C-alpha positions in Angstrom: -48.4 22.8 13.2 -47.6 22.7 9.7 -45.7 19.9 9.5 -47.9 17.7 11.3 -50.8 18.0 9.4 -48.6 18.3 6.0 -45.7 16.3 6.3 -43.0 19.6 5.2 -41.0 21.3 7.8 -43.2 24.3 8.4 -40.2 26.8 7.8 -38.8 27.3 4.7 -35.6 24.9 3.7 -32.6 25.4 1.3 -35.0 22.8 -0.5 -38.8 24.4 -0.3 -38.1 28.1 -0.9 -41.0 30.7 1.2 -42.6 31.0 -2.2 -42.8 27.3 -3.4 -43.7 25.9 0.1 -47.1 28.6 0.1 -47.4 27.6 -3.1 -47.9 24.2 -1.9 -49.5 24.9 0.9 -52.3 26.3 -1.0 -52.6 24.0 -3.4 -52.8 21.2 -0.5 -55.9 23.4 0.8 -57.4 23.6 -2.2 -57.1 20.5 -3.2 -58.6 18.8 0.7 -61.8 21.7 0.1 -62.6 20.6 -3.3 -62.2 16.9 -1.4 -64.9 18.1 1.4 -67.3 20.5 -0.6 -67.3 17.3 -4.1 
């Protein structure tokens, strides 16, 4: 599901460890939320 929404894999990879992956998800979600509430 996430890979369709955000364009990167839903599971952590060596290039995107779990912490960084989670941070990027939260960053994109918060950016999207700001755009909607603006």
